[in-house]
N, C-alpha and C positions, 0 to 999 in steps of 0.2 A: 465482477468485483463490486457487486451491489452491497451497500451498507444498510441492511435492513435489521439484522439481529446482532446485538453485541455478544461476543463469545463468553462474557461472564455468565450469561444465561445457562451455559452448558456445564459450569463447574460442578454444581450439585449433582447433575445427572451422571457425569463421568465418575465422580467420587462414589456415588451409589453403586454404579456398575462395577467399579474396581473392588469395592468392599464385598459385594454379594456374588459377583461372577468372575472376579479376578482380571488380570491384565488381558487374558484371552477374550473375555467378554467385551472389554473396551475395543480390542482390535477388530472383533467381529462387527461391532456397531459402526466403527468408522471406516471399515473396509470399503473401498471404492469411492469414498468421499474425500479423504486426504490424499495428497500427492496426485491430484486429478487436475488436468489442465482446464477443466470446466469451471473449477472453483479457485479463483485467484484472490490474493490479498497483497496489500502494499506492506513491505517490511517496515516495522516501526522504527528501526534504527536507520534505515535508508529507504524512505517512502518512494523513491523513484525506481526501486527494485521490486518488480511485480513477480510474485512467486506463488506456486500452488499452496493451498492451505495445508498445514501440518498439524499433527496432534498437539504439539506444544502451543499452538496458537489458540486452541479451543477453550482454554481457561484464562486467557489474557484479555483484559478489558480494553486493550489498545486495538484489538482486531474486531472487525465486523464481517458478517457473511450474509449471503442472500437468504431470503425467506425460503426458497426452494431447497437450499442446503439444509436449513433447520428442519423442514418438514421431513426430508429424507432421513436425517439423523434420528428424529424421534420415532419414525416408522421402524427403523432398524432396531432401536432400543426396545420397542414394544415386543418385537418378535423374540429378542434375546431374553428379556425378563420373564415373559410368559405369565400364565395364571390369570386370575380374574382382575380386570381393570388395572393392568400393570403400571401404567404411567401415572395414575392417581396415587398408587402406593409409592412409586418412586419419587414423585413430587413432594408428598408429605414427608417421607423419610429424609429426602435431601435437605429440606428446611430444618427438620428436627436435628439432624446430625450437624448441620452448619451452625445452628444457633446454640448447640450444646456447649460451645466455648463459653467460659464464664462471663467474659466481657459482653458478648453479644446477647447472652441469656439475660444478663442484668439490664441491658438497654431495652430489650423487648418487653421485659416485665415492667420496667419503669414507664415506657412509652404507652403501653396499653393498646388494646385492640382498636379503639376509636381513633387514636392518633395514627396508627398504622393504616387504617382504612382511609383516613383523610390524605395520607401521603401516597396512596397507591398510584394516583395519576402521575405524580412526579417521578416515582420510581420507574413506572412503565416508560415514560417519555425519555428517560435517561438511557435506557438499555434496549428499547424496542421502537422501531419506526414504522411498523406495519399497521398499528392500530392506536386508537385513543381510548383510554380508560376513564370512565366517568363514575363518580360515586352518586348514584341516583337516590339513595335513601340511607339514612343512618339513625338508628335508635340505640338505646342501651342494650338491646338484645339481638339486634340484627343489622345487616348492611346489604344493600343491593348494588352490584357493580354492573355497568354496561360496557361491553367491548365493541367499539365501532371500528371495523377494519377499513383502512383506506382503499380507494379503488385499485384494482389490479393485484390486490393481495388476497390470496385464498387461505382459508383455515381448514383444519381437519379435526376430527374428534380426538385424535392423538393430542393435539395442542390443547384442546379444551380440557381433556382429562388431566393433563399435566398441570395446567393452571388451577384446576379444582383442588388438586393435591397441594399445590403451593399455598393457596389461600387458606386451606384447612390447617396446614402445618403452621402458618404464621399466627393464626388465631389461637391455636393450642399453646404456642410458645409464649403468649402474653399472659397465660394463666387461666384463660377461659376454659370452661368445662362443657360437656355435651355439645361439642362443636359439630355442626353439619354444614356442608356446602353442596348445593345442587344447582344444576344448570336448568333454568326454566325457559330460556329461549336460546336458539342456536342458529347461526347463519348456515351451518351445514344442512339444517332441516328446512331452510328457506326463510328464516326470520331475518329481519333487517339488521339485527345485531345480536350478539350473545349477551345473556343476562345471568349473573351468578347471584344466588340468594344465600347469604351466609348468616347462620343463626348460632347463638351460644347462650350459656347461662353463667352468671358470675357468682362467686362465693359471697354470701352475705356477711362479710367481715368488715365492720366500719373502720376499725383501727388500721387494718391492712389497706383499705381504700384510701384513708387519709394519708398514710405513709407514702403510698404510691403517688398521690397528688403532689405532696411536698417534693418527692424525688423527681417527679416529672417536671415540675416547675424549675428545679435546679438544673436538670439535665437538658432542658429544651434548647438552651443556648449552645450547649456543647454539640448536640445533634445538628443544629443549624450550621454551626461552624464547620463541622465535618462535611456536611453536604456542600457547602460553599467550596471547601478545599477540593472535593472530588469533582465538582463542576468546573472549577478553574483548571484542574489537571486535564480533564476531558477536552476543554476548550483549547488548551495549549497544544494537545495532540492534534486536534482538528485543524488548528491554524497552521501547524507545521506541515501536515499532510496536504492542505490546500496550497500552501506555498510551494511545496515540492511538485504538486500537480501542475501549477501554473508554470513553474520553471521547466518541467518536462514537456508541457505543451509548446512552450516557446522554442526549446532546443530541438524537439522532434520535427517542428515545422520549419526549422532553419534551412536556408539554401546552401549553407556550408556544412561540412562534416565536423562533428564535435565528439570528442571522447574524453574520458577520465580514466587514468590508470594509477594504481597505488602499488608502489614497488614493482612496477612492470606489469602487473595484472590488471586487465581492463575491468572496470566496475561499471562503466556506463558507455554506451555507444548510441548515437542518435540514428534515425532512419536514413538520413542523407548519406552519412559515411558508410553505413551498411550497404546501401544501394551502389555507391561508388565501387566498392570492392566485391559486389555480387554475393553478399552474405545477408543473413538476418541478424538483427542485434543480439538475439539469443545465441546464435552460433559463435559470436565474437566475445561476449561477456564471459569472463572467467579464464580466458586464454591470455597468453603473454602478448603484450603490444609488439614486441620485437618480431614475433612470428609473422607479422604483416608488413615488415620492413625488408627491403631487398638486402641480401647478405653483403653486397658491396657497400651499402650505406649504414649497416647496422651498428658498427663500432662508432661511427661519427655521431649517430643519433644518441647512442648510449652515453658517449662522452659529454655531449651537450646537456643531457638530462642530469647526469651526476654533477656537472659543474654548476648548473642552475640551482639544484637542490642544496648545494653547498654554499650558495650565496656568491659565487664567482660572477664577474662581469662578463656575460656571454650573451650574444644576440639571441633574442627569442624568435626571430623570424629567419627561416632558412628553408631550403628545399631538400627533399629526399625522394627516393623511389619506393613505392609501395607495391605489394604483390596482391593481385586480384585472385579470386577463387580459382580461376582457370590457369593461373601462373603468369598471366600477362602483367607487365610492369606499367605503373602509372607514376607520373611526376606529381608530387604533392608540394604545395607551399604551406608551411605551418606557422602559426603564431601560438607559441607555447607559454604557459604561465604556471606558477605554483599556487595551489589553493589549499584551504583547509577543508578536508572531507571527512566527516564523522570524527572530528577531533584529531585527525592525522594529516600529515602533509601528503599531497597528491599532485599529479600533473594533469592539467586540462589543456587539450590541444584543439585549435580551430583550424581546419584545413580546407584548402581549395585545390581542385583538380586542375593542374597547369599543363597537363599532357598535350592538349591541342595547341596551346600557345607555344610551348617549347618546340613541338614538332613543326609548327608554322615558322617559327624563328629559324630553326635549323634548315628548313626547306628554302627560306629566303636567302640565308647565308650561302647555301649550296648553289642556288640560282645565280647569286652575285659572283660567286667564284667561277662558275662556268662562263658567265657573261664576260668577266674580266679576262679569262683565258682566251676567249674568242677575240676580244678587242686587242689583246696583246699580240696575237699571231697574225692578224689580218695585215696585208701589205699596204692598205690605204690608210692615210692619216685620218685619225678620229679625234675630235675635241668635244668634250661635254661641258655645257654651261649650266649654271643655275638660273633661276628666274630673274636675278638681278644682273645677269650677264657676266658673272665671274666664272673663270675656268675652274672646274672641280676635277677634271680628268683629261689627260690626253695620252695616246698610246705611243709606243716606240717608233712607229712609222712616221708619226707627226714630228717627233724629235729628229729623226733622220732627214726629214724633208726640210724642216724649218731651222734646224740647229738649236732650237730651244730645248 
C-alpha cells in the first residue's frame, strides 16, 4: 500500500487507451494488476478498509499506488499500443485531449510555456513521490528539466518516454510551435539523473503577446487560488487517512476484541477478536455479526441492539456466548455503544473473553457444593469459623450434638 504515484497520473493514459483501443484495450493493460492482493489501497470512504485496487481507483486523485504498480501498468500499455515510441505518442495525445476542453485550453494559453515550466516542480511533488523535478535552465526558447529519483525508486525508459510526451504536449498547448523534447541524460543509461531539453519557437506577434501578458496577470490569482484549493483538499484527505491509520493501529494492537457492525453486517474487526474466534479479520468482515453469536443468546443480543439503537435505557454491558471457528463456545463480556460510522449509525463492541473466569467460578461453585454435601452427611460435628472467630457454618451433626 505504498503511496508513491497518485492515480490521477493514469487518467490521460486510460482515456487514450479507451479512445484508440476500446474497453478491451484497457482491460488488457490492467489485467493482473487490479483485484490483486499484492496491490492494496485504503478505501477513501472508509480508510480503515484495505482493499485490492480496482479500475475505478485508477483515475481518482484520492488514491495512490506503488512505483512498481505504475511501472507494470506502463509496460503493459506500451505492448498494447504498439508502434514506434508508443508511450511518447500516448503521453502527448493524452495532454492534447485533456487540454482540448475550452477552459483548460484557455488557461494553458494564458499561462504560457514559461509559467508552466516554472510550476513543473510543484505539479510533480503533488502527484509523484518517487522523484524531484528541478528546472535547471529557462530561456525564451528552451527549458531544461532534471529528474532526480529518490533512493530505492527505479525508473524505466517507458516512464521517460511517457514524460517526454507529456512535456511536449504541454508545450504545444501553450501555443508554442516547432516544439521538441529530448532526453539528454537518463538514469537508465547510468547517469545520475534524467535531463529533458525542451525547445520551441514562438510566433512573433506583439499584440498577441501583450494580450497574453494582460490575461496572465489577471488569471494568475485565479490559478493560485485553484492550486490552494486542491492542496487543501489533498491535505484533508491525507489527514483523514492518517487519523484512520492511527486509530487502526491503536485498535489492532488492543488487548481486547473490537468490532463495528452496521445493520448487523461487520465492517471492522480487529486482530484480537479474530484470534479469539480463530478467524482472520478478512474472513469476518462482510458477514453478519449474529453468525458468530450462539443461537441460545442470539435473540437476547439482537433485542439489546435494537433497544439501544432506538434510544431505550438498556445496559451496554452484558455477557453472551460466541461461536469459534471450530464450533466451540466462548463466554464474552461486551461493552457496546452506538457510534457514527461514515455518516450512519453503527454499533461498536469491545469484548473480553470471560470463558476461563466463568469456568473457574463454576468449578469453584461445584467444589463448594460437593464439599457442603460431604460436611452435611458426615456423622461428626463440624464447625467453621472465620478469622475473627465468628461461626460461618456448622453441619447437622453439630446441631444434633449441641442442640443449637
